[in-house]
KOLDRENKE-348976 format. One line per field, with one value per residue: residue number from 1; x, y, z of N, C-alpha, C in turn; residue in one letter. Coordinates in nm, 3 decimals. Example, Ala and Ser with C-alpha at 12.3 -4.5 7.8 and 13.67 -1.06 7.14 Angstrom:
REM residues 2
num <- 1|2 .
n.c1 <- 1.319|1.285 .
n.c2 <- -0.569|-0.225 .
n.c3 <- 0.780|0.708 .
ca.c1 <- 1.230|1.367 .
ca.c2 <- -0.450|-0.106 .
ca.c3 <- 0.780|0.714 .
c.c1 <- 1.320|1.290 .
c.c2 <- -0.330|0.003 .
c.c3 <- 0.780|0.787 .
residu <- A|S .
//
This chain:
REM residues 243
num <- 1|2|3|4|5|6|7|8|9|10|11|12|13|14|15|16|17|18|19|20|21|22|23|24|25|26|27|28|29|30|31|32|33|34|35|36|37|38|39|40|41|42|43|44|45|46|47|48|49|50|51|52|53|54|55|56|57|58|59|60|61|62|63|64|65|66|67|68|69|70|71|72|73|74|75|76|77|78|79|80|81|82|83|84|85|86|87|88|89|90|91|92|93|94|95|96|97|98|99|100|101|102|103|104|105|106|107|108|109|110|111|112|113|114|115|116|117|118|119|120|121|122|123|124|125|126|127|128|129|130|131|132|133|134|135|136|137|138|139|140|141|142|143|144|145|146|147|148|149|150|151|152|153|154|155|156|157|158|159|160|161|162|163|164|165|166|167|168|169|170|171|172|173|174|175|176|177|178|179|180|181|182|183|184|185|186|187|188|189|190|191|192|193|194|195|196|197|198|199|200|201|202|203|204|205|206|207|208|209|210|211|212|213|214|215|216|217|218|219|220|221|222|223|224|225|226|227|228|229|230|231|232|233|234|235|236|237|238|239|240|241|242|243 .
n.c1 <- -0.615|-0.350|-0.030|0.296|0.499|0.810|1.109|1.255|1.526|1.835|1.755|1.933|2.079|1.939|1.903|1.875|1.830|1.838|1.704|1.692|1.550|1.639|1.493|1.576|1.393|1.281|1.048|0.766|0.623|0.810|0.992|0.851|0.768|0.941|1.017|1.114|1.259|1.282|1.462|1.429|1.661|1.797|2.085|2.204|2.373|2.518|2.625|2.841|2.785|2.515|2.395|2.306|2.144|2.321|2.418|2.584|2.801|2.841|3.040|3.373|3.581|3.622|3.668|3.569|3.586|3.378|3.150|2.890|2.759|2.469|2.246|1.912|1.599|1.349|1.143|0.988|0.975|0.808|0.860|0.767|0.905|0.775|0.790|0.696|0.753|0.846|0.843|0.531|0.193|0.165|-0.051|-0.206|-0.015|0.023|-0.232|-0.231|-0.037|-0.111|-0.395|-0.372|-0.182|-0.326|-0.539|-0.401|-0.311|-0.555|-0.620|-0.409|-0.311|-0.359|-0.566|-0.555|-0.310|-0.122|0.027|0.076|-0.230|-0.372|-0.455|-0.307|-0.047|-0.037|0.012|0.265|0.615|0.839|1.063|1.149|1.047|0.933|0.726|0.725|0.612|0.526|0.456|0.418|0.481|0.611|0.662|0.785|0.571|0.690|0.849|0.693|0.509|0.685|0.758|0.941|0.897|0.856|1.109|1.276|1.154|1.186|1.461|1.481|1.314|1.454|1.673|1.563|1.413|1.530|1.505|1.234|0.909|0.708|0.615|0.417|0.170|-0.057|-0.189|-0.245|-0.353|-0.157|-0.088|-0.297|-0.318|-0.333|-0.508|-0.616|-0.727|-0.995|-1.202|-1.379|-1.314|-1.050|-0.926|-0.962|-0.811|-0.549|-0.510|-0.523|-0.297|-0.097|-0.126|-0.059|0.210|0.319|0.253|0.426|0.658|0.618|0.425|0.110|-0.244|-0.417|-0.634|-0.896|-0.765|-0.506|-0.186|0.047|0.388|0.620|0.931|1.075|1.021|1.130|1.058|1.101|1.382|1.431|1.285|1.422|1.658|1.549|1.425|1.641|1.765|1.569|1.586|1.841|1.795|1.610|1.778|1.969|1.809|1.732|1.980|2.052|1.859|1.924|2.166 .
n.c2 <- -8.439|-8.218|-8.296|-8.174|-7.995|-8.094|-7.962|-7.657|-7.616|-7.670|-7.695|-7.660|-7.444|-7.223|-6.912|-6.642|-6.287|-6.043|-5.730|-5.394|-5.091|-4.791|-4.493|-4.278|-4.127|-3.918|-3.990|-4.083|-4.299|-4.428|-4.504|-4.699|-4.900|-5.133|-5.225|-5.515|-5.643|-5.932|-6.101|-6.387|-6.589|-6.768|-6.933|-6.964|-7.171|-7.178|-7.352|-7.335|-7.202|-7.207|-7.173|-7.374|-7.499|-7.620|-7.834|-7.749|-7.910|-7.970|-7.899|-7.983|-7.858|-7.616|-7.357|-7.333|-7.199|-7.179|-7.161|-6.975|-6.768|-6.660|-6.475|-6.531|-6.387|-6.556|-6.538|-6.370|-6.207|-6.039|-5.884|-5.743|-5.568|-5.479|-5.234|-5.219|-5.056|-4.805|-4.496|-4.445|-4.537|-4.873|-5.017|-4.834|-4.751|-4.980|-4.997|-4.775|-4.848|-5.080|-5.278|-5.549|-5.560|-5.417|-5.589|-5.789|-5.643|-5.586|-5.829|-5.892|-5.671|-5.409|-5.139|-4.907|-4.895|-4.998|-5.218|-5.577|-5.755|-5.851|-6.115|-6.224|-6.181|-6.357|-6.594|-6.585|-6.607|-6.383|-6.272|-6.065|-5.752|-5.674|-5.726|-5.955|-5.969|-6.188|-6.099|-6.146|-6.411|-6.531|-6.748|-6.811|-6.979|-7.229|-7.317|-7.393|-7.609|-7.793|-7.757|-7.554|-7.288|-7.289|-7.377|-7.162|-6.940|-7.010|-6.974|-6.696|-6.595|-6.684|-6.515|-6.261|-6.250|-6.183|-6.017|-6.008|-6.074|-6.222|-6.396|-6.347|-6.457|-6.474|-6.724|-6.793|-6.767|-6.563|-6.502|-6.440|-6.506|-6.757|-6.964|-7.209|-7.209|-7.162|-7.327|-7.388|-7.598|-7.659|-7.419|-7.414|-7.639|-7.564|-7.344|-7.475|-7.635|-7.442|-7.333|-7.560|-7.582|-7.358|-7.424|-7.633|-7.506|-7.428|-7.239|-7.159|-7.170|-6.881|-6.674|-6.574|-6.637|-6.559|-6.658|-6.765|-6.767|-6.847|-6.706|-6.819|-7.082|-7.417|-7.529|-7.407|-7.410|-7.683|-7.769|-7.634|-7.774|-8.012|-7.913|-7.818|-8.057|-8.165|-7.988|-8.053|-8.314|-8.274|-8.137|-8.335|-8.523|-8.374|-8.330|-8.591|-8.659|-8.484|-8.564 .
n.c3 <- -1.148|-1.204|-1.321|-1.232|-1.466|-1.629|-1.486|-1.608|-1.594|-1.410|-1.078|-0.871|-0.935|-0.867|-0.696|-0.455|-0.447|-0.216|-0.138|-0.010|-0.063|0.036|0.067|0.214|0.351|0.593|0.764|0.969|0.858|0.691|0.884|1.013|0.832|0.636|0.315|0.163|-0.119|-0.321|-0.559|-0.752|-0.891|-1.169|-1.242|-1.545|-1.765|-2.081|-2.369|-2.642|-2.981|-3.030|-2.793|-2.613|-2.326|-2.040|-1.766|-1.455|-1.453|-1.710|-1.890|-1.990|-1.864|-1.599|-1.682|-1.941|-2.260|-2.436|-2.296|-2.158|-1.894|-1.729|-1.518|-1.479|-1.421|-1.252|-1.080|-0.796|-0.473|-0.204|0.099|0.415|0.679|0.976|1.207|1.530|1.737|1.677|1.489|1.337|1.438|1.384|1.285|1.135|0.958|0.804|0.695|0.529|0.344|0.184|0.072|0.127|0.337|0.525|0.581|0.715|0.936|1.061|1.173|1.345|1.493|1.739|1.689|1.840|1.973|1.797|1.848|1.893|1.940|2.258|2.249|2.038|2.134|2.348|2.224|2.132|2.181|2.350|2.156|2.011|1.862|1.625|1.329|1.070|0.746|0.500|0.199|-0.078|-0.302|-0.592|-0.862|-1.191|-1.425|-1.537|-1.326|-1.118|-0.889|-0.777|-0.518|-0.479|-0.409|-0.132|-0.049|-0.125|0.001|0.267|0.308|0.275|0.478|0.703|0.694|0.725|0.958|1.200|1.508|1.498|1.628|1.527|1.226|0.946|0.707|0.428|0.279|-0.066|-0.410|-0.611|-0.869|-1.117|-1.380|-1.490|-1.703|-1.647|-1.402|-1.386|-1.305|-1.006|-0.832|-0.905|-0.844|-0.563|-0.500|-0.571|-0.403|-0.155|-0.175|-0.178|0.079|0.226|0.164|0.298|0.557|0.593|0.659|0.913|0.958|1.102|1.089|1.194|1.205|0.982|0.738|0.790|0.865|1.113|1.220|1.464|1.533|1.737|1.732|1.657|1.424|1.172|1.134|1.141|0.918|0.724|0.676|0.571|0.342|0.198|0.139|-0.024|-0.239|-0.332|-0.415|-0.622|-0.797|-0.852|-0.987|-1.208|-1.337|-1.392|-1.579|-1.779|-1.871 .
ca.c1 <- -0.507|-0.247|0.107|0.387|0.583|0.952|1.176|1.323|1.669|1.885|1.712|2.047|2.136|1.853|1.948|1.794|1.897|1.751|1.744|1.607|1.574|1.616|1.478|1.625|1.281|1.272|0.906|0.722|0.583|0.932|1.053|0.769|0.759|1.053|0.980|1.228|1.232|1.364|1.463|1.466|1.745|1.850|2.214|2.194|2.495|2.492|2.748|2.848|2.729|2.370|2.355|2.229|2.159|2.393|2.430|2.710|2.909|2.827|3.162|3.484|3.666|3.547|3.686|3.539|3.571|3.254|3.038|2.852|2.676|2.386|2.142|1.781|1.495|1.242|1.043|1.010|0.905|0.804|0.844|0.764|0.938|0.691|0.843|0.584|0.800|0.904|0.768|0.390|0.110|0.187|-0.182|-0.246|0.090|-0.008|-0.355|-0.196|0.053|-0.182|-0.512|-0.327|-0.123|-0.432|-0.612|-0.318|-0.314|-0.685|-0.623|-0.301|-0.272|-0.456|-0.564|-0.528|-0.169|-0.034|0.100|0.000|-0.341|-0.343|-0.478|-0.192|0.071|-0.038|0.057|0.401|0.723|0.896|1.198|1.172|0.933|0.881|0.644|0.767|0.500|0.556|0.344|0.396|0.582|0.570|0.759|0.738|0.498|0.768|0.918|0.594|0.463|0.791|0.792|1.055|0.861|0.883|1.254|1.334|1.099|1.247|1.592|1.463|1.259|1.563|1.762|1.494|1.329|1.600|1.440|1.089|0.837|0.619|0.615|0.279|0.141|-0.196|-0.172|-0.344|-0.302|-0.124|-0.083|-0.431|-0.312|-0.347|-0.642|-0.666|-0.785|-1.131|-1.291|-1.371|-1.245|-0.907|-0.886|-0.952|-0.701|-0.422|-0.500|-0.493|-0.159|-0.013|-0.132|0.016|0.352|0.360|0.244|0.546|0.764|0.585|0.312|-0.013|-0.358|-0.461|-0.771|-0.926|-0.661|-0.374|-0.107|0.156|0.506|0.701|1.075|1.132|0.993|1.235|1.003|1.161|1.519|1.424|1.238|1.523|1.746|1.474|1.402|1.768|1.783|1.473|1.643|1.953|1.739|1.556|1.892|2.026|1.718|1.738|2.107|2.048|1.776|1.986|2.292 .
ca.c2 <- -8.361|-8.187|-8.326|-8.065|-8.013|-8.106|-7.834|-7.606|-7.605|-7.731|-7.616|-7.632|-7.316|-7.114|-6.837|-6.524|-6.159|-5.969|-5.589|-5.294|-4.961|-4.689|-4.361|-4.177|-4.040|-3.900|-3.984|-4.192|-4.414|-4.497|-4.564|-4.811|-5.006|-5.158|-5.317|-5.592|-5.709|-6.050|-6.154|-6.528|-6.595|-6.898|-6.918|-7.047|-7.190|-7.218|-7.399|-7.331|-7.088|-7.216|-7.142|-7.484|-7.506|-7.734|-7.832|-7.690|-8.005|-8.010|-7.871|-8.066|-7.777|-7.510|-7.232|-7.360|-7.073|-7.181|-7.161|-6.844|-6.776|-6.543|-6.489|-6.501|-6.373|-6.655|-6.518|-6.257|-6.208|-5.911|-5.895|-5.619|-5.567|-5.377|-5.201|-5.181|-4.973|-4.679|-4.434|-4.421|-4.652|-4.970|-5.056|-4.738|-4.752|-5.091|-4.960|-4.679|-4.908|-5.164|-5.349|-5.678|-5.537|-5.373|-5.709|-5.855|-5.559|-5.600|-5.956|-5.909|-5.552|-5.325|-5.010|-4.796|-4.891|-5.044|-5.336|-5.701|-5.766|-5.938|-6.254|-6.265|-6.181|-6.477|-6.708|-6.561|-6.582|-6.251|-6.285|-5.945|-5.661|-5.642|-5.822|-5.979|-6.013|-6.241|-6.039|-6.204|-6.504|-6.570|-6.812|-6.827|-7.107|-7.353|-7.356|-7.422|-7.746|-7.880|-7.720|-7.462|-7.164|-7.310|-7.385|-7.028|-6.853|-7.048|-6.909|-6.552|-6.572|-6.704|-6.398|-6.136|-6.255|-6.140|-5.904|-6.015|-6.158|-6.309|-6.390|-6.368|-6.466|-6.508|-6.810|-6.783|-6.746|-6.424|-6.489|-6.471|-6.515|-6.895|-6.990|-7.337|-7.194|-7.112|-7.415|-7.363|-7.710|-7.645|-7.302|-7.456|-7.735|-7.492|-7.266|-7.568|-7.678|-7.329|-7.328|-7.675|-7.549|-7.267|-7.499|-7.717|-7.423|-7.401|-7.147|-7.220|-7.077|-6.808|-6.631|-6.502|-6.671|-6.512|-6.766|-6.713|-6.848|-6.788|-6.724|-6.899|-7.223|-7.491|-7.587|-7.350|-7.458|-7.825|-7.782|-7.579|-7.884|-8.103|-7.847|-7.815|-8.193|-8.176|-7.914|-8.132|-8.429|-8.224|-8.106|-8.462|-8.581|-8.295|-8.356|-8.728|-8.657|-8.401|-8.623 .
ca.c3 <- -1.087|-1.301|-1.279|-1.264|-1.584|-1.596|-1.460|-1.728|-1.570|-1.286|-0.963|-0.784|-0.978|-0.820|-0.581|-0.431|-0.421|-0.125|-0.139|0.054|-0.124|0.137|0.005|0.309|0.389|0.738|0.794|1.056|0.776|0.648|1.002|1.059|0.731|0.544|0.208|0.114|-0.247|-0.344|-0.695|-0.763|-1.011|-1.210|-1.309|-1.664|-1.843|-2.219|-2.432|-2.788|-3.050|-3.031|-2.656|-2.559|-2.180|-1.985|-1.621|-1.410|-1.480|-1.849|-1.965|-1.946|-1.776|-1.533|-1.754|-2.083|-2.333|-2.513|-2.202|-2.105|-1.773|-1.703|-1.418|-1.536|-1.319|-1.270|-0.977|-0.705|-0.345|-0.133|0.244|0.491|0.822|1.038|1.340|1.615|1.849|1.633|1.380|1.363|1.473|1.276|1.230|1.033|0.856|0.714|0.623|0.424|0.246|0.087|0.124|0.181|0.469|0.616|0.624|0.817|1.056|1.126|1.246|1.442|1.568|1.808|1.619|1.932|2.013|1.690|1.894|1.882|2.035|2.372|2.208|1.957|2.222|2.431|2.145|2.084|2.277|2.329|2.102|1.932|1.869|1.492|1.257|0.933|0.664|0.367|0.128|-0.210|-0.353|-0.727|-0.951|-1.328|-1.436|-1.554|-1.202|-1.015|-0.871|-0.727|-0.381|-0.476|-0.340|0.011|-0.033|-0.139|0.104|0.394|0.317|0.291|0.612|0.798|0.691|0.756|1.078|1.321|1.572|1.480|1.722|1.450|1.080|0.903|0.565|0.393|0.162|-0.172|-0.546|-0.641|-1.014|-1.166|-1.526|-1.535|-1.755|-1.601|-1.270|-1.400|-1.230|-0.862|-0.768|-0.930|-0.765|-0.423|-0.488|-0.576|-0.279|-0.046|-0.191|-0.136|0.226|0.276|0.151|0.407|0.683|0.605|0.719|1.053|0.968|1.149|1.070|1.313|1.183|0.857|0.640|0.832|0.926|1.196|1.251|1.569|1.512|1.846|1.705|1.588|1.301|1.052|1.119|1.108|0.781|0.634|0.637|0.485|0.214|0.124|0.085|-0.134|-0.352|-0.383|-0.486|-0.748|-0.884|-0.899|-1.084|-1.332|-1.404|-1.444|-1.699|-1.883|-1.918 .
c.c1 <- -0.394|-0.108|0.198|0.470|0.728|1.015|1.254|1.475|1.706|1.842|1.824|2.110|2.046|1.919|1.863|1.883|1.801|1.798|1.641|1.645|1.537|1.612|1.525|1.516|1.270|1.126|0.870|0.682|0.705|1.002|0.979|0.773|0.886|1.006|1.107|1.187|1.332|1.350|1.506|1.536|1.787|1.977|2.218|2.326|2.457|2.625|2.737|2.773|2.576|2.311|2.263|2.252|2.233|2.393|2.566|2.828|2.911|2.951|3.277|3.578|3.584|3.556|3.666|3.511|3.442|3.130|3.014|2.756|2.597|2.282|2.010|1.679|1.381|1.134|1.077|0.932|0.907|0.776|0.838|0.808|0.863|0.741|0.729|0.624|0.867|0.822|0.625|0.320|0.114|0.056|-0.219|-0.139|0.064|-0.135|-0.324|-0.115|-0.022|-0.301|-0.471|-0.268|-0.228|-0.513|-0.534|-0.320|-0.444|-0.693|-0.525|-0.277|-0.390|-0.454|-0.532|-0.379|-0.074|0.050|0.015|-0.116|-0.301|-0.355|-0.360|-0.068|0.079|0.015|0.203|0.500|0.785|1.043|1.235|1.049|0.867|0.795|0.698|0.649|0.552|0.438|0.314|0.512|0.533|0.687|0.700|0.675|0.583|0.834|0.822|0.565|0.566|0.833|0.905|1.022|0.889|1.033|1.314|1.284|1.159|1.382|1.578|1.410|1.369|1.653|1.695|1.425|1.401|1.533|1.289|1.027|0.744|0.643|0.473|0.271|-0.006|-0.192|-0.284|-0.277|-0.278|-0.116|-0.217|-0.435|-0.336|-0.491|-0.699|-0.732|-0.927|-1.230|-1.269|-1.293|-1.094|-0.850|-0.865|-0.834|-0.567|-0.404|-0.463|-0.348|-0.062|-0.009|-0.052|0.166|0.400|0.349|0.366|0.662|0.738|0.475|0.189|-0.128|-0.398|-0.607|-0.781|-0.814|-0.526|-0.306|0.010|0.266|0.585|0.849|1.141|1.110|1.110|1.188|1.076|1.301|1.521|1.382|1.340|1.617|1.676|1.452|1.530|1.799|1.689|1.527|1.757|1.903|1.679|1.668|1.955|1.940|1.726|1.868|2.112|1.968|1.839|2.112|2.268 .
c.c2 <- -8.342|-8.217|-8.209|-8.097|-8.032|-7.968|-7.788|-7.593|-7.669|-7.645|-7.584|-7.497|-7.198|-7.043|-6.710|-6.402|-6.072|-5.825|-5.501|-5.158|-4.852|-4.552|-4.247|-4.076|-4.035|-3.880|-4.099|-4.317|-4.495|-4.564|-4.690|-4.929|-5.013|-5.260|-5.384|-5.668|-5.822|-6.092|-6.300|-6.545|-6.738|-6.874|-7.017|-7.050|-7.238|-7.249|-7.388|-7.214|-7.090|-7.197|-7.250|-7.493|-7.633|-7.723|-7.776|-7.781|-8.046|-7.986|-7.953|-7.991|-7.663|-7.378|-7.250|-7.229|-7.066|-7.171|-7.018|-6.863|-6.647|-6.576|-6.441|-6.494|-6.469|-6.641|-6.399|-6.278|-6.067|-5.938|-5.756|-5.647|-5.449|-5.354|-5.147|-5.084|-4.844|-4.624|-4.406|-4.548|-4.752|-5.013|-4.964|-4.723|-4.863|-5.063|-4.867|-4.744|-4.991|-5.233|-5.480|-5.662|-5.495|-5.492|-5.785|-5.776|-5.574|-5.726|-5.956|-5.791|-5.479|-5.186|-4.892|-4.782|-4.925|-5.164|-5.462|-5.697|-5.859|-6.085|-6.307|-6.277|-6.306|-6.599|-6.697|-6.546|-6.446|-6.265|-6.164|-5.859|-5.637|-5.756|-5.833|-6.036|-6.062|-6.204|-6.107|-6.294|-6.554|-6.634|-6.818|-6.966|-7.232|-7.404|-7.395|-7.572|-7.842|-7.845|-7.620|-7.331|-7.175|-7.313|-7.244|-6.934|-6.883|-6.979|-6.759|-6.519|-6.584|-6.582|-6.269|-6.135|-6.214|-6.015|-5.903|-6.109|-6.256|-6.289|-6.426|-6.382|-6.497|-6.591|-6.792|-6.757|-6.597|-6.398|-6.535|-6.491|-6.657|-6.924|-7.121|-7.327|-7.137|-7.198|-7.395|-7.473|-7.699|-7.527|-7.340|-7.551|-7.663|-7.409|-7.356|-7.615|-7.569|-7.322|-7.442|-7.649|-7.459|-7.335|-7.588|-7.639|-7.396|-7.298|-7.223|-7.120|-7.012|-6.764|-6.556|-6.515|-6.606|-6.625|-6.704|-6.817|-6.776|-6.811|-6.808|-7.048|-7.287|-7.547|-7.538|-7.405|-7.606|-7.846|-7.729|-7.687|-7.980|-8.043|-7.838|-7.953|-8.215|-8.106|-7.992|-8.252|-8.388|-8.195|-8.233|-8.527|-8.508|-8.325|-8.496|-8.735|-8.582|-8.464|-8.727 .
c.c3 <- -1.187|-1.245|-1.316|-1.387|-1.542|-1.576|-1.583|-1.714|-1.439|-1.167|-0.864|-0.816|-0.943|-0.702|-0.568|-0.408|-0.342|-0.118|-0.069|-0.001|-0.024|0.070|0.094|0.345|0.540|0.776|0.888|0.977|0.735|0.766|1.048|0.962|0.648|0.441|0.153|-0.012|-0.270|-0.489|-0.689|-0.897|-1.040|-1.290|-1.426|-1.739|-1.982|-2.286|-2.583|-2.849|-3.052|-2.891|-2.599|-2.409|-2.138|-1.834|-1.584|-1.435|-1.626|-1.933|-1.906|-1.853|-1.718|-1.607|-1.903|-2.156|-2.413|-2.426|-2.151|-1.988|-1.759|-1.597|-1.476|-1.423|-1.349|-1.161|-0.889|-0.577|-0.288|0.015|0.304|0.634|0.882|1.180|1.425|1.725|1.803|1.517|1.421|1.409|1.356|1.210|1.114|0.925|0.755|0.633|0.507|0.312|0.142|0.154|0.188|0.321|0.571|0.668|0.730|0.947|1.133|1.211|1.363|1.535|1.631|1.742|1.710|1.961|1.898|1.729|1.869|1.981|2.149|2.332|2.127|2.045|2.306|2.357|2.102|2.199|2.247|2.286|2.016|1.939|1.734|1.437|1.115|0.855|0.529|0.277|-0.005|-0.248|-0.488|-0.800|-1.091|-1.343|-1.455|-1.426|-1.091|-1.005|-0.815|-0.584|-0.368|-0.405|-0.191|0.039|-0.029|-0.029|0.240|0.414|0.342|0.431|0.717|0.806|0.737|0.893|1.207|1.379|1.560|1.583|1.650|1.302|1.037|0.753|0.548|0.266|0.060|-0.305|-0.568|-0.791|-1.072|-1.318|-1.578|-1.577|-1.701|-1.464|-1.276|-1.322|-1.080|-0.791|-0.786|-0.852|-0.619|-0.403|-0.483|-0.449|-0.161|-0.053|-0.147|0.017|0.288|0.269|0.262|0.542|0.703|0.665|0.867|1.069|1.014|1.132|1.200|1.298|1.050|0.755|0.670|0.909|1.002|1.213|1.358|1.538|1.620|1.824|1.631|1.454|1.177|1.029|1.082|0.963|0.681|0.585|0.542|0.347|0.131|0.065|-0.033|-0.259|-0.415|-0.462|-0.621|-0.848|-0.939|-1.004|-1.217|-1.408|-1.463|-1.574|-1.814|-1.942|-2.027 .
residu <- M|T|E|P|S|P|L|P|G|D|P|S|E|L|H|V|R|I|S|Y|D|D|G|L|W|D|T|P|Q|A|D|T|L|E|C|W|N|V|A|V|L|H|R|R|R|A|H|G|E|H|H|E|P|V|S|S|S|G|C|T|T|A|D|C|S|S|C|T|V|E|D|V|V|V|G|S|M|T|F|Y|R|V|H|L|D|R|G|R|N|A|Y|W|A|M|E|E|E|S|E|E|L|Y|E|T|A|Q|V|L|L|D|P|E|T|G|S|F|T|D|E|V|S|E|Q|L|E|Y|V|G|S|A|L|L|V|M|N|R|V|T|L|D|P|P|W|R|G|H|G|L|A|A|V|L|A|C|E|V|I|T|R|L|M|A|G|C|R|A|V|A|C|S|P|G|I|T|D|L|S|S|H|R|L|T|A|R|A|E|W|D|R|V|N|A|K|I|A|Q|G|W|E|S|L|G|F|R|P|Y|R|D|N|V|Y|L|L|S|P|A|S|Q|D|L|E|E|Q|R|G|A|L|R|R|H|L|A|E|L|G|G|S|W|R|A|G|A|S .
//
């Protein structure tokens, strides 16, 4: 089993930027699907002419003239808010958008109505009408293996799930560039670890690798506090090692 590498910077300086690019298209497809892009940024402080990385407390004064700050992109996420009650039939809107979304639609939605199937509806409390799909979550390799994807995704889901009846995801490897995942056993191990991370947020397997989370559940809010504490502990460990 491969141990995670040391973090390349203070994880307490990670933050997300959530954006929605509205093309002002007056089409049923645009009314049904909203694509939300998330940039994962690390606020990097460098001190001196050699730009050596330092922690946020590394300078003697907050306005140190030798310290520069920049936000570096270290990951990204893509979410879709799918409106089942406006625009076009959501089932076919998802089919047109991408193969990944179509696979989710085939499991959760009725192709005739574009609404949740009766079987899915029975498992969900009625707290909204839309579907939020966590489509892709990627961190740069140096930031992986420490549970940070779950920490960051939890914050984004909390902000985007208002008005949604369900949150869905399909856990699995999205970055196929890693050469160490050539062995089947290692591939399965990493996929299982990814699924475990999403289950820690309250996602539960439904069918065909589609996992569901109910916004009405208290699991997400309870885990949010635990994940924030985990992030604080990682930051404390990193600063202790860097001092």
